[in-house]
N, C-alpha and C positions, 0 to 999 in steps of 0.2 A: 536565560532569556524568558520573558513572560509572554504568554499567549493573551491576546486581547479579543474582545468580541469582533472587532474589525478584521483581525487576521483570520479568525474562524469563519467569518462571513465571506471574506475574499477567497479563501481556499475552497469553500463550498461552491462558489460560482465558477471555478475553473472547469473546463470541459475535459473529462477524462480522456477522450479520443485525441485531444491535442497534446497531452502529456505522455500517453502510452508510447508513441514513437521515440520520445526522448529516453524513456526507460529502456526500450528495446535497443536503441543505438548504443547506449552506454554498456549494456550487457554484451552485445556482439563485439564491441571493441575489446572487451575483456575475455573473449573466448567462450561466452555462454550463449545459449540458444533461446529462441522465442518460446519453445516448448517448456524450458525451465522457468521462464518468466510466467507463463500461463499456469504452470504447476504451483508456483508460489502464490499467485493471486487466487487460484482455485482453493488452495489450502486455507488461506486467510478468509476469503469471502463466501466460499461455497458455490461460486459460479462455475458451471461446466463450460466447456469450450464454446458451445453454441450461444449460451446466455451471455458470456463475456463478449463474444463477437457482436451480438445484437446491441449490447450497451454501447460498444464502440461505434457501431453504425448509426445508432440513434443520437449519438453525440450528447450523452447525458452528462450532467454536472457531477462533480465529486459528491455533492450532497445527495443527489438521487442515487448515485452509484452505491454509496454506503447505506442509504435507507433501504435499498433492495437486498443488500448483503445479509448473509447469516454468518456473523463472525465466528471463527473457530473458537471452541471453548478454551483452547490453550493460548489464545492471542495475548492473554495477560502475562504470559511468560516472556514476551518480547520486551526487553529492557535495553537501555543504553541511550546514547546521544546520537541524534541525527539532525542535521541543519542547525546545530546549536541548542536543540531542545532535548531535555531528558524525558523520554517517553513516559516513564512511570510517574513523573511529576506534573504532567499536564492535567489540570483539574477536570473533573467529570463534566462540568458545565461546557467544556470545549471538546466533547467526545468526537466530533467530526474531525477536528484538528488532530487529535490523538490517533484516530484511525488512519488518517492520511500519512502521518509520520511513522506509524507502525508498518504500513505497507512499504514506505520508502526505506525503512530500516532493513526489511527482508530483502528488498531489491539491492540495497547497498551491500549486504552480506553476500548475496549471490555474485555481484560484480567483483567483490574482493576474493572470490574463489572458495568461499566456505562450502563445505559439503552439504548437500541437500538434507541429509538426515539430521544435521545440526540446525539448519535453518528452520525446518518444520518441527517446531518444539513438541516434545512429549512430556506429559506430567510425570 
């Protein structure tokens, strides 16, 4: 599948706080915890618990969420297909789209029962 400027813009406008409960519900159904979800998000974005909660409370968009993030230096090691998109093939011009799909890939791995030490990539 191809990413377009319209898709990139649309995902950027989504409110993170409206999607977070969906991530959480999926993980809880699969026997994972909110703490594990926050650990994965913290690893990827650098947001501590308080900062993440503030972003949720402020109802920031995904665009703002990732603009404020300090992406982990090993985020480039996250590869694979999520939602029909191969993460490593998403062009640099759609970095926001890639960042969103990267986070979804980590959450997907968590939901599928992958061990945390495998999810949090090391060089």
